[in-house]
C-alpha positions in Angstrom: 0.0 0.0 0.0 2.2 2.5 -0.5 4.0 5.2 -1.9 3.7 7.3 -5.0 5.6 6.0 -7.9 6.3 2.7 -6.3 5.1 -0.6 -7.7 4.5 -1.8 -4.2 1.2 0.1 -3.8 -2.3 -1.2 -3.2 -3.9 0.8 -6.0 -3.3 0.5 -9.6 -4.3 2.5 -12.7 -4.8 0.1 -15.6 -5.5 2.3 -18.7 -4.2 0.5 -21.8 -3.1 -3.1 -21.4 -1.8 -3.4 -17.9 0.2 -0.3 -17.1 0.3 -0.3 -13.4 0.2 3.0 -11.4 1.5 2.5 -7.9 -0.5 3.2 -4.9 0.3 6.0 -2.6 1.9 5.8 0.8 0.4 7.9 3.5 1.1 9.1 7.0 -1.5 8.2 9.7 -3.4 10.8 11.7 -3.0 11.6 15.3 -4.9 10.2 18.2 -6.3 11.1 21.6 -3.1 10.3 23.5 -1.3 12.0 26.3 1.6 14.1 24.9 4.0 14.6 27.8 6.4 17.4 27.1 9.8 17.1 28.7 11.4 19.8 30.7 14.9 18.4 30.8 17.4 19.7 28.4 19.6 17.1 26.6 22.9 16.4 28.3 25.7 18.5 26.9 27.7 15.5 25.8 24.9 14.3 23.5 25.5 14.9 19.8 22.6 17.0 18.3 24.1 18.0 15.0 22.9 15.1 12.8 19.9 15.2 10.5 16.6 15.3 12.4 15.1 11.8 12.3 11.8 10.3 13.5 11.7 7.3 15.9 9.2 5.1 17.8 10.2 3.9 21.2 8.2 0.9 22.6 8.0 0.9 26.4 7.3 -2.1 28.7 5.7 -1.6 32.1 3.3 1.0 33.4 3.1 4.8 33.9 6.2 5.1 36.1 8.3 3.2 33.6 7.1 5.4 30.7 7.8 8.5 32.8 11.4 7.4 33.3 11.8 6.5 29.7 10.7 10.0 28.6 13.3 11.5 30.9 15.9 9.2 29.3 14.7 10.3 25.8 15.4 13.9 26.7 18.8 13.1 28.1 19.6 11.2 24.8 18.8 14.3 22.8 15.3 13.3 21.8 12.1 15.4 21.8 8.7 13.7 22.5 6.2 14.5 19.7 3.5 12.5 21.4 3.2 9.5 23.8 0.5 6.9 23.2 0.5 5.7 26.7 -2.5 3.4 25.9 -0.1 1.1 24.0 3.3 2.2 25.4 4.5 3.8 22.1 6.4 7.1 22.1 7.0 9.2 18.9 10.3 11.0 19.1 12.4 13.4 17.0 16.1 13.6 17.5 19.3 14.9 15.8 21.5 12.5 17.8 22.9 10.0 15.3 23.2 7.5 18.2 19.7 8.1 19.6 18.2 4.7 18.8 21.3 2.8 20.0 21.4 4.8 23.2 17.7 4.5 24.1 17.6 0.8 23.5 19.9 0.4 26.5 17.5 2.1 28.8 15.5 0.0 31.3 11.9 -0.2 30.3 12.5 0.1 26.6 11.5 -3.0 24.6 12.6 -1.7 21.2 13.2 1.6 19.4 13.8 2.4 15.7 13.9 5.0 13.1 10.6 5.2 11.1 12.3 6.2 7.9 15.8 6.2 6.3 15.5 9.8 5.1 15.7 12.7 7.5 12.6 14.9 8.2 12.4 17.5 5.6 10.0 20.0 4.0 7.3 18.1 2.3 7.0 18.4 -1.5 4.3 17.4 -3.9 4.5 14.7 -6.5 2.5 14.4 -9.7 0.6 11.1 -9.5 -0.1 10.9 -13.2 -3.3 10.8 -15.3 -6.5 9.6 -13.8 -9.3 7.7 -15.6 -12.2 10.0 -15.1 -15.7 9.1 -15.9 -16.5 10.5 -19.3 -19.5 12.6 -20.0 -20.7 10.1 -22.6 -20.4 7.2 -20.1 -22.3 9.3 -17.5 -25.1 10.0 -19.9 -25.4 6.4 -21.0 -25.3 5.1 -17.4 -28.0 7.6 -16.2 -30.2 6.5 -19.1 -29.9 2.9 -18.1 -30.5 3.4 -14.4 -33.8 2.3 -13.1 -35.8 4.2 -10.5 -34.0 2.3 -7.7 -30.4 3.0 -8.9 -28.2 6.0 -8.5 -27.3 7.4 -12.0 -23.9 5.7 -12.4 -24.7 2.5 -10.6 -25.2 0.6 -13.9 -21.4 1.0 -14.4 -20.6 -0.6 -11.0 -20.3 -4.2 -11.9 -18.6 -4.7 -8.5 -21.9 -4.3 -6.6 -23.8 -7.3 -8.1 -20.5 -9.3 -7.9 -20.9 -9.2 -4.1 -24.8 -9.0 -4.1 -24.7 -5.5 -2.7 -27.5 -4.5 -5.0 -29.7 -7.1 -3.5 -28.5 -6.3 0.0 -29.7 -2.7 -0.4 -33.2 -3.9 -0.9 -33.1 -5.1 2.7 -30.7 -2.6 4.4 -28.3 0.2 3.6 -26.5 -0.1 6.9 -26.7 1.8 10.1 -25.8 5.4 10.7 -24.4 4.2 14.1 -21.6 2.4 12.3 -18.5 4.3 11.2 -15.8 3.0 8.8 -12.5 4.9 9.2 -10.5 5.3 6.0 -6.8 5.5 6.9 -5.5 6.9 3.7 -4.4 10.0 1.7 -7.3 12.0 3.0 -11.0 12.2 2.2 -12.9 15.0 0.5 -15.9 15.3 2.8 -17.5 18.0 0.6 -18.2 15.5 -2.2 -22.0 15.3 -2.7 -21.9 11.5 -2.5 -19.8 11.5 0.7 -21.0 14.6 2.6 -24.3 13.0 3.8 -22.4 10.1 5.5 -19.3 11.8 6.7 -18.3 11.5 10.3 -16.3 14.6 11.2 -15.9 13.7 14.8 -13.9 10.5 13.9 -11.8 12.3 11.3 -8.3 13.9 11.7 -4.9 14.4 10.1 -2.2 12.1 11.6 0.7 12.9 9.2 3.0 14.2 12.0 2.2 11.3 14.3 -0.1 13.5 16.4 -3.7 14.2 15.6 -4.7 17.5 14.0 -8.5 18.1 14.1 -8.5 21.5 12.3 -11.5 21.7 10.1 -10.8 20.0 6.8 -7.3 18.8 7.9 -8.4 15.3 6.8 -8.9 16.4 3.1 -6.3 15.8 0.4 -4.5 19.0 -0.7 -5.0 20.2 -4.3 -1.9 18.3 -5.5 -2.2 15.3 -3.3 -3.6 11.9 -4.1 -7.3 11.3 -4.6 -6.9 7.7 -3.4 -8.6 8.0 0.0 -11.6 9.7 -1.5 -12.0 6.9 -4.0 -11.8 4.3 -1.3 -14.3 6.2 0.9 -16.9 6.2 -2.0 -16.6 2.5 -2.4 -17.5 2.0 1.2 -20.2 4.5 1.8 -21.2 6.7 -1.1 -24.8 7.7 -0.3 -27.8 6.2 -2.1 -29.1 9.7 -2.8 -29.9 10.0 -6.5 -26.4 11.3 -7.1 -23.5 9.5 -8.8 -22.6 6.1 -7.5 -23.6 3.8 -4.6 -21.3 2.5 -1.9 -21.3 -1.1 -0.6 -22.8 0.2 2.7 -24.5 3.5 1.7 -26.2 3.9 5.0 -23.2 3.8 7.3 -20.8 6.7 8.2 -17.3 7.1 6.9 -14.5 9.1 8.4 -11.2 10.3 7.0 -7.9 9.8 8.9 -5.1 11.2 6.8 -2.0 9.2 7.2 0.1 10.0 4.2 2.3 13.0 3.5 2.2 14.9 0.2 4.9 12.7 -1.2 2.6 9.7 -0.7 4.5 8.0 2.1 2.8 6.2 5.0 5.2 6.2 7.9 4.8 4.3 11.2 4.1 7.2 13.5 1.3 8.4 11.2 -0.3 4.9 11.0 0.0 4.3 14.8 -1.8 7.7 15.3 -4.5 6.7 12.8 -5.3 3.4 14.6 -5.4 5.0 18.0 -7.5 7.9 16.8 -10.0 5.5 15.3 -10.0 3.4 18.4 -10.6 6.3 20.7 -13.5 7.6 18.6 -15.6 4.4 18.5 -14.9 3.4 14.9 -16.3 -0.1 14.1 -14.2 -0.8 11.0 -10.9 0.6 9.6 -9.8 0.3 6.0 -6.1 0.2 5.2 -5.3 0.3 1.5 -1.5 0.9 1.9 1.7 -0.6 3.2 3.8 1.2 5.8 6.9 2.9 4.2 9.8 2.8 3.7 9.9 -1.1 3.8 7.8 -3.3 1.5 8.7 -6.0 4.0 9.5 -4.9 7.5 11.8 -7.3 9.3 11.2 -8.2 12.9 14.8 -9.4 13.3 16.2 -5.9 12.5 16.6 -3.5 15.4 15.0 -0.5 13.7 12.4 -2.4 11.6 11.4 -4.7 14.4 10.5 -1.7 16.5 8.2 -0.5 13.7 6.4 -3.8 13.5 6.0 -3.9 17.3 4.5 -0.4 17.4 2.1 -1.1 14.6 1.0 -4.4 16.1 0.3 -2.7 19.4 -1.8 -0.1 17.6 -3.9 -2.6 15.6 -4.5 -4.8 18.7 -5.6 -1.7 20.7 -8.1 -0.8 17.9 -9.4 -4.4 18.0 -9.8 -4.3 21.8 -11.8 -1.1 21.3 -14.1 -2.8 18.9 -12.7 -2.1 15.4 -12.4 -4.7 12.7 -9.2 -3.9 10.8 -9.3 -4.6 7.0 -6.3 -4.3 4.7 -5.3 -4.7 1.1 -3.1 -7.6 0.1 -0.9 -5.7 -2.2 -0.3 -5.4 -6.0 3.1 -7.1 -6.6 1.7 -10.5 -7.9 3.6 -12.1 -5.0 2.9 -15.3 -3.0 3.1 -13.9 0.5 3.2 -17.5 1.9 6.4 -18.2 0.0 9.5 -19.2 2.0 11.3 -16.2 0.5 10.7 -13.3 -1.8 13.1 -10.8 -3.4 12.5 -7.1 -2.5 14.2 -4.6 -4.8 12.3 -1.5 -3.7 13.2 -0.9 -0.1 13.9 1.5 1.5 11.8 3.6 -0.9 12.6 6.9 0.7 16.3 6.8 0.0 18.3 4.3 -2.0 16.7 0.8 -2.4 18.9 -2.3 -2.0 18.1 -5.8 -3.2 17.4 -8.3 -0.4 15.9 -11.7 -0.1 13.5 -12.0 2.8 11.2 -14.5 4.5 7.7 -12.9 4.7 6.9 -14.7 7.9 9.9 -12.9 9.5 9.6 -9.7 7.4 5.9 -9.1 7.0 4.1 -6.7 4.7 2.5 -4.4 7.2 -0.3 -3.8 8.2 -1.5 -6.5 5.8 0.3 -9.4 7.6 -0.1 -8.2 11.2 -2.0 -10.6 13.5 -5.7 -10.0 13.5 -5.9 -7.9 10.3 -8.3 -9.1 7.6 -6.3 -9.5 4.4 -8.1 -9.0 1.1 -7.1 -10.1 -2.4 -8.6 -8.6 -5.5 -10.7 -10.1 -8.2 -11.8 -8.7 -11.6 -15.1 -8.6 -13.5 -14.9 -12.2 -14.5 -14.4 -13.3 -10.9 -10.7 -14.4 -11.3 -7.8 -13.2 -9.2 -6.7 -9.8 -10.5 -3.5 -10.0 -12.5 -1.6 -7.8 -10.1 -3.0 -9.1 -6.8 -0.8 -10.6 -4.1 -2.0 -14.0 -2.8 -0.9 -16.7 -0.3 -2.4 -19.7 1.5 -2.9 -18.8 5.1 -2.3 -15.1 4.4 -5.3 -14.0 2.3 -8.5 -14.1 4.3 -11.1 -13.1 1.8 -11.5 -11.8 -1.8 -13.4 -8.8 -3.1 -13.6 -6.9 -6.4 -10.6 -4.7 -7.1 -10.8 -4.5 -10.9 -8.4 -5.6 -13.6 -7.4 -4.7 -17.1 -10.6 -4.6 -19.2 -8.6 -6.6 -21.8 -8.2 -9.4 -19.3 -11.5 -9.3 -17.4 -14.2 -7.3 -19.3 -17.5 -6.6 -17.4 -20.9 -7.4 -18.7 -23.0 -4.6 -20.2 -24.0 -1.9 -19.4 -20.6 -1.6 -17.5 -17.8 -0.9 -19.9 -14.7 -0.6 -17.8 -13.0 -3.5 -15.8 -11.8 -1.1 -13.1 -13.7 0.2 -10.1 -15.8 3.4 -10.4 -15.9 5.6 -7.3 -15.7 9.2 -6.0 -12.9 11.6 -6.6 -12.3 15.0 -5.0 -14.1 18.0 -6.3 -17.4 16.2 -6.9 -15.9 14.0 -9.6 -15.9 10.3 -10.4 -13.3 8.0 -11.8 -11.9 4.5 -12.2 -9.1 2.8 -10.3 -7.9 -0.8 -9.8 -5.9 -2.4 -7.1 -6.2 -4.4 -3.9 -6.7 -0.9 -2.5 -10.1 -1.1 -4.2 -10.8 -4.6 -3.0 -10.3 -3.9 0.7 -13.0 -1.2 1.0 -15.5 -3.7 -0.5 -14.7 -6.0 2.4 -14.8 -3.2 4.9 -18.2 -2.2 3.6 -19.5 -5.7 4.1 -18.0 -5.8 7.6 -19.9 -2.6 8.3 -23.2 -4.2 7.1 -22.6 -7.1 9.4 -22.0 -4.8 12.3 -25.1 -2.8 11.3 -27.2 -6.0 11.4 -25.6 -7.3 14.6 -24.7 -4.2 16.6 -23.5 -6.2 19.6 -21.3 -8.6 17.7 -17.7 -8.8 18.8 -14.7 -8.1 16.5 -14.1 -11.9 16.3 -17.7 -12.6 15.6 -17.7 -10.0 12.7 -14.6 -11.5 11.2 -16.0 -15.0 11.6 -19.2 -14.0 9.8 -17.3 -12.3 7.1 -15.5 -15.6 6.4 -18.5 -17.9 7.0 -20.8 -15.9 4.7 -18.3 -15.6 1.9 -19.1 -17.5 -1.3 -16.7 -20.4 -2.0 -14.3 -19.8 -4.8 -12.2 -22.7 -6.0 -8.6 -22.3 -7.1 -8.1 -21.0 -10.7 -5.8 -23.6 -12.3 -4.1 -23.1 -14.5 -4.0 -19.4 -13.9 -2.9 -17.8 -17.2 -4.6 -14.4 -17.0 -3.2 -12.9 -20.2 -3.6 -16.1 -22.3 0.0 -16.4 -23.4 0.3 -20.0 -22.5 2.4 -19.3 -19.3 1.1 -20.0 -15.8 1.2 -16.6 -14.0 0.6 -17.9 -10.5 -0.1 -21.1 -8.6 -3.1 -21.3 -6.3 -2.8 -23.7 -3.3 -5.7 -25.0 -1.2 -9.2 -26.2 -1.6 -12.5 -24.7 -2.6 -13.3 -23.3 0.8 -9.9 -21.9 1.6 -7.1 -21.2 -0.8 -4.3 -18.8 -1.6 -6.1 -16.8 -4.2 -9.4 -16.1 -2.6 -9.1 -17.1 1.1 -12.5 -18.1 2.4 -14.1 -16.8 -0.8 -15.9 -13.7 -2.2 -17.5 -11.4 0.4 -21.3 -11.5 0.4 -23.2 -8.3 1.2 -26.6 -10.0 1.0 -25.8 -12.5 3.7 -24.4 -9.7 5.8 -27.8 -8.0 6.1 -29.8 -11.2 6.8 -30.7 -11.6 10.4 
């Protein structure tokens, strides 16, 4: 899920053939944590002339231990940005080149690591390339085909009948008491299809690692990615006679901005996003990104391991507070259950180096964190999307993410094999990626919670799997028809590496 210009992303643009546009990496929003400013000046002997870096420090023990660690952070030349005492994670800035090494030796510190390999710097914008906007001709044709029960562009949304969402809407649109948080590049809450369902109270900007609730802080800037707005529309675009329809058009959606203008999702931002969602009663989080700068973040590395620990603590806390965390599987066509994979893109914020890693030791996060629902993508023909990651025991569920129209064309009146959704400024457009699959699953989870408001997180996840429609392995899988097998699916009809427990089912979700 990822960063601009990287092939590691969760969203793809598939215009002609299969030209893949990478997904954007974002920084998470702040949370309601206690930020304890330090009044001790750094010791004179501590070097403070290095580049300013960002760190997470994971603390063991209770309040007194955390207080002592904060004093040690100050003595080591660090400045606390915010302390998430709920989970024992402290976000720190420091110009001491030896800060991480020094603080790891402090009693009460379980781990500590730099969240990036590039120093903190002024943020710059990056052109994300051409979009696939909905054309005026398509819009007119779709509106003419819509019946009295459909929003104007719904005839182009082949993904809704693929998960029986159209039938589900005849029974229920979902509950306004349920909120899905979109941890992403920001959400344009002024969009006419999103404004009716937007939850401002549960929205924030977490890019710095601390929450900013300034009005509109959760929106993407004029030059920033429209990714989060597209994701939000798939989940909860209102059924209001305008534009498209979301999977759960009666639930609320919030925006938690966790990516910077360059499209990077760093650990401190994502931790902030999960804590903010947890503290504001969010029932489902959608995570269509991977945490930069590592495509695979290795638990056996001192710096990277601290990042995995901080993120795992954050997702577990959100679960304890009642949130089902849903994440995109990724767009690298990779078997995440393999014994080893080659990563040539990390770190993506400085100079990548080639490395061979074991995904069980170096997981793709947050996708492979314990408890997170991992979603693979399918196209309009119901096959694994050409780009989608997979893996037996890793992928939990499948949902429509779109694919090249040349590979998986939809049935009329739909004309495009990608996913149509909302874009900033009241616009609509197509995207493809596991970034688009994850919000379909998040929307179905929201429908389950709407139907069963007292269901636990584990019960919602269990129902999501139990209600899914079985999908047998696609074998041989030759998506482009060139005679070469493109991926091997392992497992049976009920649980396999391509589709997990099967295709999410919105209709079953609203049946009591």
